N, C-alpha and C positions, 0 to 999 in steps of 0.2 A: 470806185475810189472812195476812201474814207478821209474825212477832214477832221483835224485835231487842233486843239489849242496847244500852246507851248507847254512843256513840262508834263505832258499827260501820256505820250505814246511810249510804250516799251516793246521792243522787238528782240528776238534772239539773234537775228542777223538782218542786214539790209545793205543797199547801195544808196548813197545820199548825194544830193546836190543842194546847195544853199545859196540863196540870193534874193534880191528884190524882184527880179523877173518882171519889171514893169514893161508891159507891152507883149510879153512872151514872144519876142521877136525872133527872127531867124537864127541869131546867135544863141539865144536861150534854147531854141528848138534843137539846135545841133548838140548842145551840152546835154540836154535831157535825152536825146536819141542815143548818145554814147552810153550814158548811165543806164538807160533802159536795156540796151543790148547786153551790157555786163551783168545786170541784175537777172536777166533771162538766163544767161550762161551759168550763173551761180545758183539759180533757182531760189532767189530771195526777193523780197519786195523792194520796189523803188520808192524812196521817200524824197519829197521836195520840201525843204524848210524855207519858208518865205515870210515876208513881213507886210503888215498892213497898218499904216500906209508904208510905201517904200521909203527908205531913209532920205533920199533926196527930196521927196515931197514933204517929209516931216521937217528937215533942216532948212531947205531952201524955198519951201512953199511953191514948188513948181506944179504944173498940171500933171496929174496921174494919168498915164496912158490907158491903163486897164483897171476898171473898177474890180473889186475883189471877186464878185460873182462871175465876171468875165474871165478873170485869171483862172479861177477854179475850173470853169468850163473848158478852157483851152488845155489846162494840165490834164484833165480827164481824157481829152481827145488824144493827147500825146502818150497815154498809157501809164500815167503815174498811179501807183497803188495807194499811197498815203501822202497827204499834204498837211504839214504843220504850219499853222498861221500864228505867228507871234505878233501881238499888238506892239507896234513900234511907237513907244511913248517914253516919257521921262524915266519910268522904272526900268524899261528895257535898256535904254541908253546907258543907265548907271550900272548895268550888270558887268561884272568882271569877266575876264577871259576864262578863268577856271570854271565859273558857273556855267558858261555856255558849253565848254568842253565836257563837263559832267553831264549836261543834258544830252549831248550827242552820244555819250557813252551808253545812255539808256536805250538807244536804238541800234547799238552795236554795228556800226558801219564797217563792212569788209573793205569798202572803197568809197572815198569821197571824190566826186567830180566837181571841179571848180574852175572858174576863170582866173587868169593870172593876177588880177588886182583885188582879189577878195580880202576884205579887212573886217574885223569883228571885235566886240568887247568895248568896254569903257575907253573912250578916247582913241578908238580904232587900234588898240594895242596889239591885237592878234592878227596874224596874217597866214599865208600858206605854210611858212616854216613852222609856225606855232601849231597848226593843225597836224603837220607831219611828225611832231614829237609824240603824238598819241594815235594817229590814224594813218592808213595808207591813202595817199592823195594822188589823183591823176589831174594834172593841170592842162586844160585844153587851150590852144592858141585862140586868139580872137578870130571871129568870122568877118571876112571882108566882102563888100559888095563888088559888083563888076568893075567899078571905077577905082578899086583898090583902097577904099576908105573903110575903117572899122565900123561894123554895125553896132549901134549903141542906142539906148533909150533916149539919151540927151540929143543925139543927132535926129532921131525920129521926131522928137518933140519940136525941135527947131524947124524941121521940114513942115510939120503940121501948122506951126505958127505962121509960116510963110505961105500957107495954103498950097503946098506942093504935095497934094494927096497921093498921086500915083507913085511918086518917089518914096514917100513914107510907107505906102502899102507894099512896095517891093521889098523893103527892109523888114517890115513886120511879117510878111508872109500871109496876111489876111486883110480883109477890106475894112476901111473906115469911111463912113459917109462924109464926114466933115469935121473940122476942128470944133465947130459948134456942138456936134454930138459929144465929143470928148468933154467939153466944158459943161454941157448939160448933165452928163453923167456925174460930174464932180458936184454940181449944184444939188442934184437929187440926193446924193449921198449925205450932204450936210443938212438938208431940210428935214424937219421933224415929220414923222408919218402921222 
């Protein structure tokens, strides 16, 4: 798997999914699995476009479930060929919809796989319909847990804050030792080396 900064990758064809992917939870895994299968069928690379930090961490100062190195490791396990990591900062937030669409055009997606609530661009002006004006988009339904509730990073974060580790792990699809570990990862990220 190759890792790229934003606006650097150019491909003749690809299958792409875009998102914060904080936690790389079972819902994200399902999305990537569908995209991976389609990329295999087409014989093209699978590209994941993600952000560091995730937008909710940037805007709401919430705990980040997966430090970048861990996210990259999990994406590699899921069979992703290329990961684009955009620094989610004030410059990125100010980017217009067309700037982002033009960047996507550089990787020539034959298909985009997205969740239904995907938004992008300055003031979240772009959505699935905006993507469909330029690309073929497959929108996957949310993934639900056994109790019928949508699996989401926010829900997992809430379970971890309540020290309900086994429930959080069921939604993540991988093991977390404790909320303290998640917080420690955050502190290590911001401490100078």
